[in-house]
ZAVEX-988977 format. One record per residue (C-alpha): residue number from 1; residue in one letter; x negated, y negated, z. Coordinates in Angstrom, 2 decimals, always signed. Example, Ala and Ser with C-alpha at 12.3 -4.5 7.8 and 13.67 -1.06 7.14 Angstrom:
% residues 2
<rec><resi>1</resi><resn>a</resn><x>-12.30</x><y>+4.50</y><z>+7.80</z></rec>
<rec><resi>2</resi><resn>s</resn><x>-13.67</x><y>+1.06</y><z>+7.14</z></rec>
//
This chain:
% residues 210
<rec><resi>1</resi><resn>m</resn><x>-131.43</x><y>-233.96</y><z>+344.69</z></rec>
<rec><resi>2</resi><resn>l</resn><x>-128.14</x><y>-233.22</y><z>+346.43</z></rec>
<rec><resi>3</resi><resn>d</resn><x>-130.04</x><y>-231.75</y><z>+349.39</z></rec>
<rec><resi>4</resi><resn>r</resn><x>-127.36</x><y>-232.93</y><z>+351.83</z></rec>
<rec><resi>5</resi><resn>e</resn><x>-124.59</x><y>-231.40</y><z>+349.74</z></rec>
<rec><resi>6</resi><resn>y</resn><x>-126.34</x><y>-228.04</y><z>+349.55</z></rec>
<rec><resi>7</resi><resn>k</resn><x>-126.98</x><y>-228.17</y><z>+353.30</z></rec>
<rec><resi>8</resi><resn>i</resn><x>-123.26</x><y>-228.65</y><z>+353.96</z></rec>
<rec><resi>9</resi><resn>l</resn><x>-122.64</x><y>-225.36</y><z>+352.14</z></rec>
<rec><resi>10</resi><resn>g</resn><x>-125.55</x><y>-223.75</y><z>+353.99</z></rec>
<rec><resi>11</resi><resn>l</resn><x>-127.49</x><y>-223.17</y><z>+350.78</z></rec>
<rec><resi>12</resi><resn>s</resn><x>-130.60</x><y>-224.35</y><z>+348.95</z></rec>
<rec><resi>13</resi><resn>a</resn><x>-130.79</x><y>-226.02</y><z>+345.54</z></rec>
<rec><resi>14</resi><resn>d</resn><x>-131.85</x><y>-222.77</y><z>+343.85</z></rec>
<rec><resi>15</resi><resn>a</resn><x>-128.59</x><y>-221.01</y><z>+344.79</z></rec>
<rec><resi>16</resi><resn>t</resn><x>-126.65</x><y>-219.43</y><z>+341.97</z></rec>
<rec><resi>17</resi><resn>d</resn><x>-123.20</x><y>-220.60</y><z>+340.90</z></rec>
<rec><resi>18</resi><resn>e</resn><x>-121.74</x><y>-217.41</y><z>+342.36</z></rec>
<rec><resi>19</resi><resn>q</resn><x>-123.39</x><y>-218.06</y><z>+345.74</z></rec>
<rec><resi>20</resi><resn>i</resn><x>-122.10</x><y>-221.64</y><z>+345.75</z></rec>
<rec><resi>21</resi><resn>d</resn><x>-118.53</x><y>-220.55</y><z>+345.01</z></rec>
<rec><resi>22</resi><resn>k</resn><x>-118.65</x><y>-217.82</y><z>+347.65</z></rec>
<rec><resi>23</resi><resn>a</resn><x>-119.99</x><y>-220.13</y><z>+350.37</z></rec>
<rec><resi>24</resi><resn>y</resn><x>-117.46</x><y>-222.84</y><z>+349.51</z></rec>
<rec><resi>25</resi><resn>f</resn><x>-114.38</x><y>-220.66</y><z>+349.67</z></rec>
<rec><resi>26</resi><resn>e</resn><x>-115.50</x><y>-218.96</y><z>+352.88</z></rec>
<rec><resi>27</resi><resn>l</resn><x>-116.13</x><y>-222.29</y><z>+354.64</z></rec>
<rec><resi>28</resi><resn>k</resn><x>-112.97</x><y>-223.79</y><z>+353.22</z></rec>
<rec><resi>29</resi><resn>a</resn><x>-110.85</x><y>-220.97</y><z>+354.63</z></rec>
<rec><resi>30</resi><resn>k</resn><x>-112.48</x><y>-221.42</y><z>+358.04</z></rec>
<rec><resi>31</resi><resn>y</resn><x>-112.07</x><y>-225.19</y><z>+358.21</z></rec>
<rec><resi>32</resi><resn>e</resn><x>-108.49</x><y>-225.07</y><z>+356.95</z></rec>
<rec><resi>33</resi><resn>e</resn><x>-107.63</x><y>-222.74</y><z>+359.81</z></rec>
<rec><resi>34</resi><resn>d</resn><x>-109.61</x><y>-224.63</y><z>+362.47</z></rec>
<rec><resi>35</resi><resn>r</resn><x>-108.20</x><y>-228.07</y><z>+361.61</z></rec>
<rec><resi>36</resi><resn>f</resn><x>-104.93</x><y>-227.10</y><z>+363.31</z></rec>
<rec><resi>37</resi><resn>l</resn><x>-106.71</x><y>-226.62</y><z>+366.62</z></rec>
<rec><resi>38</resi><resn>d</resn><x>-105.94</x><y>-229.11</y><z>+369.37</z></rec>
<rec><resi>39</resi><resn>g</resn><x>-108.08</x><y>-232.10</y><z>+370.17</z></rec>
<rec><resi>40</resi><resn>e</resn><x>-111.54</x><y>-232.92</y><z>+368.91</z></rec>
<rec><resi>41</resi><resn>e</resn><x>-112.20</x><y>-229.45</y><z>+367.54</z></rec>
<rec><resi>42</resi><resn>g</resn><x>-109.34</x><y>-229.76</y><z>+365.05</z></rec>
<rec><resi>43</resi><resn>n</resn><x>-110.45</x><y>-233.28</y><z>+364.03</z></rec>
<rec><resi>44</resi><resn>r</resn><x>-114.01</x><y>-232.04</y><z>+363.50</z></rec>
<rec><resi>45</resi><resn>a</resn><x>-112.80</x><y>-229.20</y><z>+361.29</z></rec>
<rec><resi>46</resi><resn>a</resn><x>-110.71</x><y>-231.59</y><z>+359.19</z></rec>
<rec><resi>47</resi><resn>q</resn><x>-113.73</x><y>-233.85</y><z>+358.75</z></rec>
<rec><resi>48</resi><resn>k</resn><x>-115.95</x><y>-230.93</y><z>+357.75</z></rec>
<rec><resi>49</resi><resn>l</resn><x>-113.35</x><y>-229.80</y><z>+355.25</z></rec>
<rec><resi>50</resi><resn>t</resn><x>-113.42</x><y>-233.23</y><z>+353.59</z></rec>
<rec><resi>51</resi><resn>e</resn><x>-117.23</x><y>-233.18</y><z>+353.49</z></rec>
<rec><resi>52</resi><resn>l</resn><x>-117.20</x><y>-229.65</y><z>+352.10</z></rec>
<rec><resi>53</resi><resn>n</resn><x>-114.83</x><y>-230.51</y><z>+349.25</z></rec>
<rec><resi>54</resi><resn>s</resn><x>-116.86</x><y>-233.58</y><z>+348.34</z></rec>
<rec><resi>55</resi><resn>a</resn><x>-120.18</x><y>-231.69</y><z>+348.43</z></rec>
<rec><resi>56</resi><resn>y</resn><x>-118.81</x><y>-228.85</y><z>+346.30</z></rec>
<rec><resi>57</resi><resn>d</resn><x>-117.40</x><y>-231.24</y><z>+343.68</z></rec>
<rec><resi>58</resi><resn>e</resn><x>-120.69</x><y>-233.16</y><z>+343.41</z></rec>
<rec><resi>59</resi><resn>i</resn><x>-122.75</x><y>-229.99</y><z>+343.06</z></rec>
<rec><resi>60</resi><resn>k</resn><x>-120.44</x><y>-228.52</y><z>+340.41</z></rec>
<rec><resi>61</resi><resn>n</resn><x>-120.31</x><y>-231.77</y><z>+338.42</z></rec>
<rec><resi>62</resi><resn>y</resn><x>-124.09</x><y>-232.13</y><z>+338.50</z></rec>
<rec><resi>63</resi><resn>r</resn><x>-124.63</x><y>-228.56</y><z>+337.37</z></rec>
<rec><resi>64</resi><resn>s</resn><x>-122.06</x><y>-228.91</y><z>+334.61</z></rec>
<rec><resi>65</resi><resn>q</resn><x>-123.73</x><y>-232.06</y><z>+333.26</z></rec>
<rec><resi>66</resi><resn>r</resn><x>-127.18</x><y>-230.48</y><z>+333.47</z></rec>
<rec><resi>67</resi><resn>s</resn><x>-125.97</x><y>-227.36</y><z>+331.72</z></rec>
<rec><resi>68</resi><resn>g</resn><x>-124.38</x><y>-229.46</y><z>+328.98</z></rec>
<rec><resi>69</resi><resn>a</resn><x>-127.61</x><y>-231.41</y><z>+328.48</z></rec>
<rec><resi>70</resi><resn>e</resn><x>-129.63</x><y>-228.20</y><z>+328.26</z></rec>
<rec><resi>71</resi><resn>r</resn><x>-127.21</x><y>-226.74</y><z>+325.71</z></rec>
<rec><resi>72</resi><resn>g</resn><x>-127.45</x><y>-229.94</y><z>+323.68</z></rec>
<rec><resi>73</resi><resn>e</resn><x>-131.25</x><y>-229.74</y><z>+323.65</z></rec>
<rec><resi>74</resi><resn>k</resn><x>-131.15</x><y>-226.09</y><z>+322.55</z></rec>
<rec><resi>75</resi><resn>l</resn><x>-128.66</x><y>-226.83</y><z>+319.78</z></rec>
<rec><resi>76</resi><resn>s</resn><x>-130.87</x><y>-229.70</y><z>+318.59</z></rec>
<rec><resi>77</resi><resn>a</resn><x>-133.85</x><y>-227.32</y><z>+318.51</z></rec>
<rec><resi>78</resi><resn>i</resn><x>-131.83</x><y>-224.88</y><z>+316.37</z></rec>
<rec><resi>79</resi><resn>d</resn><x>-130.83</x><y>-227.68</y><z>+313.99</z></rec>
<rec><resi>80</resi><resn>q</resn><x>-134.48</x><y>-228.73</y><z>+313.66</z></rec>
<rec><resi>81</resi><resn>a</resn><x>-135.61</x><y>-225.15</y><z>+313.00</z></rec>
<rec><resi>82</resi><resn>i</resn><x>-133.04</x><y>-224.89</y><z>+310.19</z></rec>
<rec><resi>83</resi><resn>k</resn><x>-134.26</x><y>-228.18</y><z>+308.69</z></rec>
<rec><resi>84</resi><resn>d</resn><x>-137.84</x><y>-226.86</y><z>+308.87</z></rec>
<rec><resi>85</resi><resn>g</resn><x>-136.76</x><y>-223.73</y><z>+307.02</z></rec>
<rec><resi>86</resi><resn>d</resn><x>-137.66</x><y>-221.48</y><z>+309.95</z></rec>
<rec><resi>87</resi><resn>l</resn><x>-134.55</x><y>-219.30</y><z>+309.92</z></rec>
<rec><resi>88</resi><resn>m</resn><x>-136.14</x><y>-216.62</y><z>+312.09</z></rec>
<rec><resi>89</resi><resn>k</resn><x>-136.76</x><y>-219.11</y><z>+314.90</z></rec>
<rec><resi>90</resi><resn>a</resn><x>-133.27</x><y>-220.58</y><z>+314.49</z></rec>
<rec><resi>91</resi><resn>q</resn><x>-131.70</x><y>-217.12</y><z>+314.82</z></rec>
<rec><resi>92</resi><resn>q</resn><x>-133.80</x><y>-216.30</y><z>+317.88</z></rec>
<rec><resi>93</resi><resn>l</resn><x>-132.63</x><y>-219.50</y><z>+319.58</z></rec>
<rec><resi>94</resi><resn>l</resn><x>-129.02</x><y>-218.76</y><z>+318.66</z></rec>
<rec><resi>95</resi><resn>d</resn><x>-129.27</x><y>-215.26</y><z>+320.13</z></rec>
<rec><resi>96</resi><resn>e</resn><x>-130.42</x><y>-216.70</y><z>+323.48</z></rec>
<rec><resi>97</resi><resn>f</resn><x>-127.03</x><y>-218.36</y><z>+324.08</z></rec>
<rec><resi>98</resi><resn>d</resn><x>-124.59</x><y>-216.72</y><z>+326.49</z></rec>
<rec><resi>99</resi><resn>e</resn><x>-121.83</x><y>-219.31</y><z>+326.02</z></rec>
<rec><resi>100</resi><resn>r</resn><x>-121.11</x><y>-219.82</y><z>+322.34</z></rec>
<rec><resi>101</resi><resn>s</resn><x>-119.40</x><y>-223.08</y><z>+321.52</z></rec>
<rec><resi>102</resi><resn>a</resn><x>-117.91</x><y>-224.32</y><z>+318.26</z></rec>
<rec><resi>103</resi><resn>e</resn><x>-121.22</x><y>-226.00</y><z>+317.40</z></rec>
<rec><resi>104</resi><resn>w</resn><x>-123.02</x><y>-222.70</y><z>+318.01</z></rec>
<rec><resi>105</resi><resn>h</resn><x>-120.78</x><y>-220.97</y><z>+315.45</z></rec>
<rec><resi>106</resi><resn>y</resn><x>-121.29</x><y>-223.85</y><z>+313.02</z></rec>
<rec><resi>107</resi><resn>l</resn><x>-125.08</x><y>-223.57</y><z>+313.24</z></rec>
<rec><resi>108</resi><resn>q</resn><x>-124.85</x><y>-219.81</y><z>+312.88</z></rec>
<rec><resi>109</resi><resn>s</resn><x>-122.84</x><y>-220.34</y><z>+309.71</z></rec>
<rec><resi>110</resi><resn>v</resn><x>-125.61</x><y>-222.58</y><z>+308.36</z></rec>
<rec><resi>111</resi><resn>v</resn><x>-128.21</x><y>-219.88</y><z>+308.99</z></rec>
<rec><resi>112</resi><resn>f</resn><x>-126.03</x><y>-217.33</y><z>+307.21</z></rec>
<rec><resi>113</resi><resn>y</resn><x>-125.52</x><y>-219.76</y><z>+304.30</z></rec>
<rec><resi>114</resi><resn>k</resn><x>-129.28</x><y>-220.27</y><z>+303.98</z></rec>
<rec><resi>115</resi><resn>k</resn><x>-129.62</x><y>-216.49</y><z>+303.74</z></rec>
<rec><resi>116</resi><resn>n</resn><x>-126.81</x><y>-216.38</y><z>+301.15</z></rec>
<rec><resi>117</resi><resn>w</resn><x>-124.58</x><y>-214.34</y><z>+303.46</z></rec>
<rec><resi>118</resi><resn>m</resn><x>-121.47</x><y>-216.16</y><z>+302.28</z></rec>
<rec><resi>119</resi><resn>n</resn><x>-118.88</x><y>-213.87</y><z>+303.88</z></rec>
<rec><resi>120</resi><resn>e</resn><x>-120.54</x><y>-214.10</y><z>+307.31</z></rec>
<rec><resi>121</resi><resn>c</resn><x>-120.93</x><y>-217.85</y><z>+306.88</z></rec>
<rec><resi>122</resi><resn>k</resn><x>-117.22</x><y>-218.16</y><z>+306.15</z></rec>
<rec><resi>123</resi><resn>k</resn><x>-116.27</x><y>-216.18</y><z>+309.27</z></rec>
<rec><resi>124</resi><resn>q</resn><x>-118.43</x><y>-218.33</y><z>+311.55</z></rec>
<rec><resi>125</resi><resn>l</resn><x>-116.97</x><y>-221.54</y><z>+310.12</z></rec>
<rec><resi>126</resi><resn>e</resn><x>-113.46</x><y>-220.21</y><z>+310.68</z></rec>
<rec><resi>127</resi><resn>i</resn><x>-114.29</x><y>-219.58</y><z>+314.35</z></rec>
<rec><resi>128</resi><resn>a</resn><x>-115.78</x><y>-223.07</y><z>+314.71</z></rec>
<rec><resi>129</resi><resn>k</resn><x>-112.63</x><y>-224.59</y><z>+313.19</z></rec>
<rec><resi>130</resi><resn>q</resn><x>-110.38</x><y>-222.61</y><z>+315.52</z></rec>
<rec><resi>131</resi><resn>m</resn><x>-112.36</x><y>-223.70</y><z>+318.58</z></rec>
<rec><resi>132</resi><resn>d</resn><x>-112.46</x><y>-227.37</y><z>+317.54</z></rec>
<rec><resi>133</resi><resn>a</resn><x>-109.73</x><y>-228.04</y><z>+314.98</z></rec>
<rec><resi>134</resi><resn>s</resn><x>-110.24</x><y>-231.83</y><z>+315.11</z></rec>
<rec><resi>135</resi><resn>n</resn><x>-113.88</x><y>-231.68</y><z>+314.00</z></rec>
<rec><resi>136</resi><resn>e</resn><x>-114.10</x><y>-233.04</y><z>+310.45</z></rec>
<rec><resi>137</resi><resn>k</resn><x>-117.62</x><y>-231.70</y><z>+309.91</z></rec>
<rec><resi>138</resi><resn>y</resn><x>-116.43</x><y>-228.12</y><z>+310.32</z></rec>
<rec><resi>139</resi><resn>s</resn><x>-113.40</x><y>-228.62</y><z>+308.10</z></rec>
<rec><resi>140</resi><resn>k</resn><x>-115.29</x><y>-230.38</y><z>+305.30</z></rec>
<rec><resi>141</resi><resn>t</resn><x>-118.09</x><y>-227.82</y><z>+305.37</z></rec>
<rec><resi>142</resi><resn>y</resn><x>-115.54</x><y>-225.00</y><z>+305.20</z></rec>
<rec><resi>143</resi><resn>d</resn><x>-113.76</x><y>-226.61</y><z>+302.24</z></rec>
<rec><resi>144</resi><resn>r</resn><x>-117.04</x><y>-227.03</y><z>+300.33</z></rec>
<rec><resi>145</resi><resn>l</resn><x>-117.94</x><y>-223.41</y><z>+301.04</z></rec>
<rec><resi>146</resi><resn>i</resn><x>-114.61</x><y>-222.17</y><z>+299.68</z></rec>
<rec><resi>147</resi><resn>e</resn><x>-115.11</x><y>-224.30</y><z>+296.55</z></rec>
<rec><resi>148</resi><resn>k</resn><x>-118.55</x><y>-222.78</y><z>+296.02</z></rec>
<rec><resi>149</resi><resn>m</resn><x>-117.27</x><y>-219.24</y><z>+296.55</z></rec>
<rec><resi>150</resi><resn>n</resn><x>-114.42</x><y>-219.83</y><z>+294.11</z></rec>
<rec><resi>151</resi><resn>a</resn><x>-116.85</x><y>-221.23</y><z>+291.55</z></rec>
<rec><resi>152</resi><resn>n</resn><x>-119.08</x><y>-218.16</y><z>+291.95</z></rec>
<rec><resi>153</resi><resn>a</resn><x>-116.05</x><y>-215.88</y><z>+291.55</z></rec>
<rec><resi>154</resi><resn>n</resn><x>-114.90</x><y>-217.68</y><z>+288.40</z></rec>
<rec><resi>155</resi><resn>g</resn><x>-118.39</x><y>-217.55</y><z>+286.97</z></rec>
<rec><resi>156</resi><resn>g</resn><x>-118.70</x><y>-213.80</y><z>+287.42</z></rec>
<rec><resi>157</resi><resn>a</resn><x>-121.48</x><y>-212.03</y><z>+289.27</z></rec>
<rec><resi>158</resi><resn>t</resn><x>-124.10</x><y>-214.52</y><z>+290.41</z></rec>
<rec><resi>159</resi><resn>r</resn><x>-127.25</x><y>-213.94</y><z>+292.37</z></rec>
<rec><resi>160</resi><resn>g</resn><x>-127.09</x><y>-214.56</y><z>+296.11</z></rec>
<rec><resi>161</resi><resn>g</resn><x>-123.34</x><y>-215.23</y><z>+296.37</z></rec>
<rec><resi>162</resi><resn>n</resn><x>-119.95</x><y>-213.82</y><z>+297.21</z></rec>
<rec><resi>163</resi><resn>d</resn><x>-116.59</x><y>-214.06</y><z>+295.53</z></rec>
<rec><resi>164</resi><resn>a</resn><x>-113.67</x><y>-216.08</y><z>+296.89</z></rec>
<rec><resi>165</resi><resn>n</resn><x>-112.55</x><y>-213.16</y><z>+299.04</z></rec>
<rec><resi>166</resi><resn>g</resn><x>-115.93</x><y>-212.96</y><z>+300.71</z></rec>
<rec><resi>167</resi><resn>n</resn><x>-117.06</x><y>-209.81</y><z>+298.87</z></rec>
<rec><resi>168</resi><resn>q</resn><x>-120.76</x><y>-209.69</y><z>+298.18</z></rec>
<rec><resi>169</resi><resn>n</resn><x>-121.70</x><y>-209.80</y><z>+294.49</z></rec>
<rec><resi>170</resi><resn>r</resn><x>-123.73</x><y>-206.82</y><z>+293.30</z></rec>
<rec><resi>171</resi><resn>y</resn><x>-126.68</x><y>-209.07</y><z>+292.45</z></rec>
<rec><resi>172</resi><resn>a</resn><x>-126.74</x><y>-210.86</y><z>+295.81</z></rec>
<rec><resi>173</resi><resn>s</resn><x>-129.97</x><y>-210.68</y><z>+297.79</z></rec>
<rec><resi>174</resi><resn>y</resn><x>-131.98</x><y>-212.68</y><z>+300.29</z></rec>
<rec><resi>175</resi><resn>s</resn><x>-135.43</x><y>-212.81</y><z>+301.78</z></rec>
<rec><resi>176</resi><resn>e</resn><x>-136.35</x><y>-213.35</y><z>+305.42</z></rec>
<rec><resi>177</resi><resn>n</resn><x>-136.76</x><y>-217.06</y><z>+304.75</z></rec>
<rec><resi>178</resi><resn>g</resn><x>-133.45</x><y>-217.33</y><z>+302.91</z></rec>
<rec><resi>179</resi><resn>d</resn><x>-134.89</x><y>-217.41</y><z>+299.38</z></rec>
<rec><resi>180</resi><resn>n</resn><x>-133.61</x><y>-215.17</y><z>+296.60</z></rec>
<rec><resi>181</resi><resn>a</resn><x>-135.64</x><y>-211.99</y><z>+296.33</z></rec>
<rec><resi>182</resi><resn>p</resn><x>-136.55</x><y>-210.27</y><z>+293.04</z></rec>
<rec><resi>183</resi><resn>q</resn><x>-133.85</x><y>-207.89</y><z>+291.87</z></rec>
<rec><resi>184</resi><resn>m</resn><x>-134.22</x><y>-204.17</y><z>+291.39</z></rec>
<rec><resi>185</resi><resn>g</resn><x>-132.06</x><y>-202.71</y><z>+288.58</z></rec>
<rec><resi>186</resi><resn>g</resn><x>-129.26</x><y>-204.75</y><z>+287.02</z></rec>
<rec><resi>187</resi><resn>d</resn><x>-130.17</x><y>-207.02</y><z>+284.10</z></rec>
<rec><resi>188</resi><resn>s</resn><x>-133.94</x><y>-206.59</y><z>+284.60</z></rec>
<rec><resi>189</resi><resn>c</resn><x>-133.58</x><y>-202.84</y><z>+284.04</z></rec>
<rec><resi>190</resi><resn>f</resn><x>-131.55</x><y>-203.44</y><z>+280.88</z></rec>
<rec><resi>191</resi><resn>d</resn><x>-134.22</x><y>-205.80</y><z>+279.49</z></rec>
<rec><resi>192</resi><resn>f</resn><x>-136.94</x><y>-203.25</y><z>+280.21</z></rec>
<rec><resi>193</resi><resn>c</resn><x>-135.05</x><y>-200.49</y><z>+278.37</z></rec>
<rec><resi>194</resi><resn>c</resn><x>-134.54</x><y>-202.76</y><z>+275.36</z></rec>
<rec><resi>195</resi><resn>r</resn><x>-138.25</x><y>-203.56</y><z>+275.17</z></rec>
<rec><resi>196</resi><resn>m</resn><x>-139.18</x><y>-199.89</y><z>+275.37</z></rec>
<rec><resi>197</resi><resn>a</resn><x>-136.72</x><y>-199.01</y><z>+272.58</z></rec>
<rec><resi>198</resi><resn>i</resn><x>-138.23</x><y>-201.70</y><z>+270.32</z></rec>
<rec><resi>199</resi><resn>c</resn><x>-141.75</x><y>-200.42</y><z>+271.02</z></rec>
<rec><resi>200</resi><resn>n</resn><x>-140.73</x><y>-196.85</y><z>+270.13</z></rec>
<rec><resi>201</resi><resn>l</resn><x>-139.12</x><y>-198.06</y><z>+266.90</z></rec>
<rec><resi>202</resi><resn>c</resn><x>-142.29</x><y>-199.90</y><z>+265.89</z></rec>
<rec><resi>203</resi><resn>l</resn><x>-144.45</x><y>-196.82</y><z>+266.62</z></rec>
<rec><resi>204</resi><resn>n</resn><x>-142.16</x><y>-194.61</y><z>+264.55</z></rec>
<rec><resi>205</resi><resn>c</resn><x>-142.39</x><y>-197.04</y><z>+261.61</z></rec>
<rec><resi>206</resi><resn>l</resn><x>-146.21</x><y>-197.06</y><z>+261.78</z></rec>
<rec><resi>207</resi><resn>c</resn><x>-146.37</x><y>-193.28</y><z>+261.92</z></rec>
<rec><resi>208</resi><resn>n</resn><x>-144.08</x><y>-192.89</y><z>+258.88</z></rec>
<rec><resi>209</resi><resn>c</resn><x>-146.15</x><y>-195.30</y><z>+256.83</z></rec>
<rec><resi>210</resi><resn>r</resn><x>-149.26</x><y>-193.12</y><z>+257.07</z></rec>
//
């Protein structure tokens, strides 16, 4: 595909974007200078310049469309991994991106939300909104997140959440799959101490009765 266009630039289809740009600008400078020559030589240079511009535009447009399609497929794969509950795979796919679009930041926010990293989720949604302010999905998701964070803040310390300012609650935790992990310390420690105190009291009463 586009074999003729690549040939005009003196390249093959596996050339990099940098090689294409370099070849184009070098040939363009040459033809723009030669087109002012007298006679047939100048006419030939002008014709080659037209062909060069057309070939370059077609190659760049094709590559841009192909790149966009590939990004769309990767983003869809990330979305599916999140739906399947495979947050590790979703994060691995996200990390493979060099160019990070608004949708990339949105999906990253979803992964963080599933892990109960509310502050990080909030930051990613803010970036997505800044990059694409007209996207209602980002705005509505952000508003719902703020409502949830405010509710957690008003309800005191809750497991797996942050307060409205994005500060992690002292009982927040997550597992690799995004589920809440058992807590160490906190209320569970208090309950354990209470049970031990009751047991000691009962033993003391039994000993005194003998």
